[in-house]
C-alpha positions as CSV (number, residue, x, y, z in Angstrom):
1,M,-12.2,8.5,-19.8
2,D,-9.4,6.9,-21.9
3,Q,-9.1,3.3,-22.8
4,S,-7.3,2.6,-19.5
5,Q,-10.5,3.3,-17.6
6,T,-13.1,1.9,-20.0
7,T,-13.7,-1.7,-21.0
8,T,-16.1,-3.8,-23.0
9,A,-15.6,-6.6,-20.5
10,P,-18.9,-7.9,-19.0
11,R,-19.6,-7.2,-15.4
12,P,-18.2,-10.1,-13.3
13,G,-20.9,-12.5,-12.2
14,K,-21.8,-13.8,-8.8
15,V,-19.2,-16.1,-7.2
16,A,-19.0,-18.2,-4.0
17,Y,-16.8,-15.7,-2.2
18,K,-16.7,-12.0,-1.5
19,R,-14.3,-9.9,-3.6
20,I,-12.4,-7.7,-1.2
21,A,-10.0,-5.2,-2.8
22,T,-7.3,-4.3,-0.3
23,E,-5.3,-1.4,-1.9
24,E,-7.8,1.2,-2.9
25,A,-7.1,5.0,-2.7
26,F,-8.8,8.2,-1.7
27,A,-7.7,11.8,-1.3
28,P,-9.7,14.5,0.6
29,A,-10.2,17.6,-1.6
30,E,-8.5,19.7,1.1
31,M,-5.4,17.7,0.7
32,L,-5.2,18.5,-2.9
33,Q,-5.1,22.2,-2.1
34,I,-2.3,21.6,0.4
35,W,-0.4,19.6,-2.3
36,R,-1.0,22.5,-4.8
37,K,0.7,24.9,-2.4
38,I,3.6,22.5,-1.9
39,L,4.0,22.3,-5.7
40,E,4.0,26.1,-6.0
41,G,6.7,26.4,-3.2
42,A,10.4,26.6,-3.5
43,D,12.2,23.5,-4.7
44,P,9.4,20.8,-4.2
45,D,10.5,17.2,-4.2
46,P,11.1,16.1,-7.8
47,G,9.2,12.8,-7.4
48,F,6.2,14.7,-6.0
49,V,6.4,17.1,-9.0
50,S,6.6,14.1,-11.4
51,L,3.7,12.2,-9.9
52,I,1.3,14.6,-8.3
53,G,2.3,17.6,-10.4
54,F,1.2,15.6,-13.4
55,Y,-2.1,14.4,-12.1
56,M,-3.1,17.8,-10.8
57,S,-2.2,19.7,-13.9
58,S,-2.7,17.3,-16.8
59,K,-5.9,17.6,-18.9
60,S,-5.6,14.0,-20.0
61,A,-8.6,11.8,-19.5
62,R,-6.6,9.5,-17.2
63,A,-5.5,12.3,-14.9
64,R,-8.9,13.8,-14.7
65,H,-10.5,10.4,-14.0
66,I,-8.1,9.7,-11.2
67,I,-8.4,13.0,-9.4
68,E,-12.2,12.8,-9.7
69,C,-12.4,9.2,-8.3
70,L,-9.9,9.9,-5.5
71,T,-12.0,12.5,-4.0
72,D,-15.2,10.5,-4.1
73,L,-16.2,8.3,-1.1
74,G,-19.8,7.9,-2.2
75,E,-22.0,6.9,-5.1
76,Q,-19.4,7.1,-7.9
77,R,-17.1,4.8,-6.0
78,L,-19.9,2.4,-5.1
79,H,-21.0,2.3,-8.8
80,H,-17.4,1.5,-9.9
81,M,-17.3,-1.3,-7.3
82,D,-20.6,-2.7,-8.4
83,E,-19.4,-2.5,-12.0
84,A,-16.3,-4.5,-11.2
85,G,-18.0,-7.0,-8.8
86,I,-16.1,-5.7,-5.8
87,D,-18.0,-6.3,-2.5
88,R,-15.7,-4.3,-0.3
89,Q,-12.8,-1.8,-0.6
90,V,-10.1,-1.4,1.9
91,I,-9.3,2.3,1.4
92,A,-6.2,4.3,2.3
93,L,-5.0,7.8,1.8
94,T,-3.3,8.0,-1.5
95,S,0.5,8.4,-1.9
96,P,2.3,10.4,-0.7
97,G,-0.5,11.5,1.6
98,V,0.7,13.7,4.5
99,Q,4.2,12.4,4.2
100,V,5.2,15.2,1.8
101,M,4.1,17.9,4.2
102,D,5.9,19.6,7.0
103,G,5.6,17.8,10.3
104,E,3.0,20.0,12.0
105,S,0.8,20.1,9.0
106,A,1.1,16.4,8.5
107,V,0.1,15.5,12.1
108,A,-2.9,17.8,11.9
109,F,-4.1,16.7,8.5
110,A,-3.7,13.0,9.1
111,K,-6.5,13.4,11.7
112,V,-8.7,15.3,9.2
113,A,-8.2,12.5,6.6
114,N,-8.9,9.8,9.1
115,D,-12.1,11.5,10.3
116,E,-13.3,11.8,6.8
117,L,-12.6,8.2,5.9
118,A,-14.1,6.9,9.2
119,E,-17.3,8.8,8.4
120,A,-17.5,7.2,4.9
121,V,-17.0,3.8,6.6
122,R,-19.8,4.5,9.0
123,K,-22.1,5.4,6.1
124,H,-21.2,2.2,4.2
125,P,-20.0,-0.3,6.8
126,T,-20.4,-3.4,4.5
127,R,-18.7,-1.8,1.5
128,F,-15.9,0.3,2.9
129,T,-13.0,-0.5,5.4
130,G,-10.5,2.3,6.1
131,M,-6.8,2.4,7.1
132,V,-5.3,4.9,9.5
133,A,-3.0,7.6,7.9
134,V,-0.2,8.8,10.1
135,A,2.6,11.3,10.0
136,P,6.0,9.5,10.5
137,Q,7.5,13.0,10.8
138,D,6.4,12.8,14.4
139,P,6.6,9.1,15.4
140,E,5.0,9.6,18.9
141,A,2.1,11.5,17.4
142,A,1.8,8.8,14.7
143,A,1.6,6.1,17.4
144,K,-1.2,8.0,19.2
145,E,-3.1,8.4,15.9
146,I,-2.8,4.7,15.3
147,E,-4.4,4.1,18.7
148,R,-7.1,6.7,18.0
149,G,-7.8,5.4,14.5
150,V,-8.2,1.8,15.6
151,Q,-9.8,2.1,19.0
152,K,-12.0,5.2,18.5
153,L,-12.6,5.5,14.7
154,G,-12.9,1.8,14.0
155,L,-10.3,1.8,11.2
156,N,-8.4,-1.3,10.3
157,G,-4.8,-1.2,9.3
158,V,-2.2,1.6,8.9
159,I,-1.1,3.2,5.7
160,I,2.5,4.3,5.3
161,N,3.4,5.7,1.9
162,S,7.0,4.5,2.0
163,H,9.7,7.0,2.6
164,T,9.1,10.4,4.4
165,H,11.3,13.1,3.0
166,G,13.9,10.4,2.1
167,E,13.8,8.8,5.5
168,Y,12.9,5.1,6.2
169,L,11.2,3.3,9.0
170,S,14.3,1.1,9.5
171,D,15.7,4.0,11.5
172,P,14.9,3.2,15.2
173,K,13.6,6.8,15.7
174,F,10.4,5.6,13.9
175,W,9.9,2.4,15.8
176,A,7.2,3.8,18.0
177,I,5.0,3.3,14.9
178,F,5.8,-0.4,14.8
179,E,5.2,-0.6,18.6
180,A,1.8,1.0,18.3
181,A,0.7,-1.2,15.3
182,E,1.8,-4.4,17.1
183,A,0.1,-3.3,20.4
184,N,-3.2,-2.5,18.5
185,D,-2.9,-5.8,16.5
186,T,-3.3,-3.9,13.2
187,P,-1.2,-4.4,10.0
188,I,0.9,-1.7,8.3
189,Y,0.4,-1.4,4.5
190,L,3.7,-0.3,3.1
191,H,2.5,1.5,0.0
192,P,4.8,2.9,-2.7
193,N,6.0,6.4,-3.1
194,T,8.2,7.9,-5.8
195,P,11.9,7.4,-5.1
196,P,13.4,10.2,-2.9
197,R,15.5,13.1,-4.2
198,N,18.8,11.3,-3.8
199,M,17.6,8.3,-5.8
200,I,15.2,9.4,-8.5
201,Q,17.2,11.0,-11.2
202,P,18.0,7.9,-13.3
203,F,14.3,7.0,-13.2
204,L,13.2,10.4,-14.2
205,E,15.5,10.4,-17.2
206,C,13.6,7.6,-18.8
207,G,10.1,7.9,-17.4
208,L,10.5,4.9,-15.0
209,D,10.0,6.7,-11.7
210,G,6.3,5.8,-11.1
211,A,4.2,2.7,-10.9
212,I,5.9,1.2,-14.0
213,F,9.1,0.5,-12.0
214,G,10.3,3.2,-9.6
215,F,7.6,2.5,-7.1
216,G,8.5,-1.2,-6.7
217,V,12.2,-0.5,-6.5
218,E,11.8,2.1,-3.8
219,T,9.2,0.2,-1.7
220,G,11.0,-3.1,-2.0
221,L,14.1,-1.3,-0.7
222,H,12.1,0.0,2.2
223,A,10.8,-3.4,3.1
224,L,14.3,-4.9,2.9
225,R,15.7,-2.2,5.1
226,I,13.0,-3.0,7.7
227,I,13.8,-6.7,7.6
228,T,17.6,-6.4,7.7
229,A,17.4,-3.7,10.5
230,G,16.0,-6.5,12.8
231,V,12.6,-4.8,13.2
232,F,10.8,-8.2,13.5
233,D,13.2,-9.4,16.1
234,H,12.0,-6.5,18.2
235,F,8.4,-6.7,17.1
236,P,7.7,-10.4,16.3
237,K,4.0,-10.0,16.0
238,L,4.2,-7.0,13.6
239,R,2.4,-7.5,10.3
240,I,3.3,-5.6,7.1
241,I,1.4,-5.8,3.8
242,L,3.2,-5.2,0.5
243,G,1.3,-4.7,-2.8
244,H,2.2,-5.4,-6.4
245,M,3.2,-9.0,-5.8
246,G,5.4,-8.0,-2.9
247,E,7.3,-5.4,-4.9
248,A,9.1,-8.5,-6.4
249,L,10.7,-9.6,-3.1
250,P,9.2,-13.1,-3.2
251,F,10.9,-13.7,-6.6
252,W,14.2,-12.6,-5.1
253,A,13.9,-14.7,-1.9
254,Y,16.6,-17.2,-2.6
255,R,19.2,-14.7,-3.5
256,L,18.3,-12.3,-0.7
257,D,18.9,-15.2,1.8
258,Y,22.2,-16.2,0.2
259,M,23.6,-12.7,-0.1
260,H,22.4,-11.5,3.3
261,R,24.1,-14.4,4.9
262,A,27.3,-13.8,2.9
263,T,27.3,-10.1,3.6
264,V,26.8,-10.5,7.4
265,K,29.6,-13.1,7.5
266,S,32.0,-11.0,5.6
267,E,31.4,-8.0,7.9
268,R,31.4,-5.8,4.9
269,Y,28.9,-3.2,6.3
270,A,28.8,-2.0,9.9
271,C,25.1,-1.4,9.5
272,M,24.3,-5.0,8.5
273,K,24.2,-7.1,11.7
274,P,23.0,-10.7,12.2
275,I,19.3,-11.2,12.5
276,Q,17.5,-14.1,14.0
277,K,16.1,-15.6,10.8
278,K,16.5,-15.5,7.1
279,P,15.0,-12.6,5.2
280,S,12.6,-15.1,3.5
281,D,11.4,-16.3,6.9
282,Y,10.3,-12.8,7.8
283,L,8.5,-12.5,4.4
284,R,6.6,-15.7,5.1
285,E,5.8,-15.0,8.8
286,N,5.4,-11.3,9.0
287,F,4.2,-10.2,5.6
288,Y,1.0,-10.4,3.5
289,I,1.3,-9.8,-0.2
290,T,-1.4,-8.3,-2.5
291,N,-1.5,-8.7,-6.3
292,S,-2.5,-5.0,-6.8
293,G,-2.0,-4.1,-10.4
294,V,-0.8,-7.6,-11.3
295,A,-3.5,-9.8,-12.8
296,D,-1.0,-12.6,-13.7
297,E,-1.9,-16.1,-12.6
298,A,1.7,-17.4,-12.9
299,A,3.0,-14.6,-10.6
300,I,0.2,-15.2,-8.1
301,K,0.7,-18.9,-8.0
302,Y,4.4,-18.5,-7.5
303,T,3.9,-16.1,-4.7
304,Q,1.4,-18.4,-3.1
305,G,3.8,-21.2,-3.3
306,M,6.6,-19.2,-1.7
307,M,4.5,-17.4,0.9
308,G,1.7,-19.8,1.5
309,A,-1.9,-19.5,0.1
310,D,-3.0,-17.8,3.3
311,R,-0.6,-14.9,2.8
312,V,-1.6,-13.6,-0.7
313,M,-4.7,-11.6,-1.3
314,Y,-6.5,-9.5,-3.9
315,A,-6.3,-5.8,-4.6
316,M,-7.4,-3.8,-7.6
317,D,-5.4,-0.5,-7.1
318,Y,-8.4,1.7,-7.7
319,P,-8.6,4.3,-9.2
320,Y,-5.2,4.0,-10.8
321,Q,-5.9,0.6,-12.3
322,H,-9.7,0.2,-12.5
323,A,-9.7,-2.7,-15.1
324,I,-12.9,-4.7,-14.9
325,E,-11.6,-7.5,-17.2
326,E,-8.8,-8.3,-14.7
327,V,-11.5,-9.4,-12.2
328,G,-12.6,-12.0,-14.7
329,I,-9.1,-13.2,-15.3
330,L,-8.6,-13.8,-11.6
331,D,-12.0,-15.4,-11.2
332,N,-10.9,-17.9,-13.8
333,M,-7.6,-18.9,-12.2
334,S,-7.0,-22.6,-11.9
335,S,-7.2,-22.6,-8.1
336,T,-9.1,-24.8,-5.8
337,P,-12.4,-23.2,-4.5
338,E,-10.8,-22.9,-1.1
339,D,-7.7,-21.1,-2.3
340,K,-9.7,-18.8,-4.5
341,K,-11.8,-17.8,-1.5
342,R,-8.7,-17.3,0.6
343,F,-7.2,-15.0,-2.1
344,Y,-10.3,-12.9,-2.6
345,Q,-11.9,-12.9,0.8
346,T,-10.7,-14.7,3.9
347,N,-7.1,-13.7,3.9
348,A,-8.2,-10.0,3.9
349,E,-10.7,-10.7,6.7
350,V,-7.9,-12.2,8.8
351,A,-5.2,-9.6,7.9
352,F,-7.5,-6.6,8.6
353,G,-9.6,-8.1,11.3
354,L,-12.8,-7.7,9.3
355,K,-16.1,-9.0,10.7
């Protein structure tokens, strides 16, 4: 392991709350083989090549650590959780999951991945919670898999790794996914993906296409497309979770409200119609935010102030950012005991319906 995976920080001590990490990743070994074939195919997606092509070919300590940890749903993962003081992980199929596959393969493998994750949850019911992976390539099949994942497999939440071959859930053809999530009272975690083919080149030119910046830009765009398309007017009980301090959207809330109102009023774009509330209202009422990858008290406090303390929760972003010292930083935030418990434990329990 390199320095990004090792630390001299002491193991976090016992606290008066459970530490629930809500954006933790896994990858079935079989999926890596499918990904390898995609990489070897004709003209693979450039973002996929930049992200997964690196992790699957690099001999760096970081790349080897991440691949090894992604495929483990047993003792190594539990050891890393204990080492970091994490009581429970909420686990999801890592990006881009099945969304880089062709439609038929994606639908089939989503079931395989969900079965594997559900089995790990059954083995470790107090330590693991799983999210349902779906193939947006076939929205009706995705809706059925949400129902199966929640009602039969006992999974909590749905993982969508942002765009699917450059298409976004703001398109009504995908709204069967929202309908199923709302009907099953389960949140959608809108997780980053690398920017799509028609967006990525300026990011690739300077190495900013991944988690350092491109992820947040692309996923923030996706969330805004969902808001401005009026999705929550059609599905008012739908809940979406955004990581990485909301992909910066809470910090833009004032300007988003102002410019959305001005743009609608000016009738500049035929695609931007009036919606029932301000963009920031939907953020506060229909979204949860996790701090995944951001151990910054000032950012967390600002987002709690904007969203409400019951809307912001903890995530580590394992194994991509397994930094034990960050747990201590967050344990030591100047929050009330009640707010700290909300952040680490009870908000996740409410959002994911944990018992």
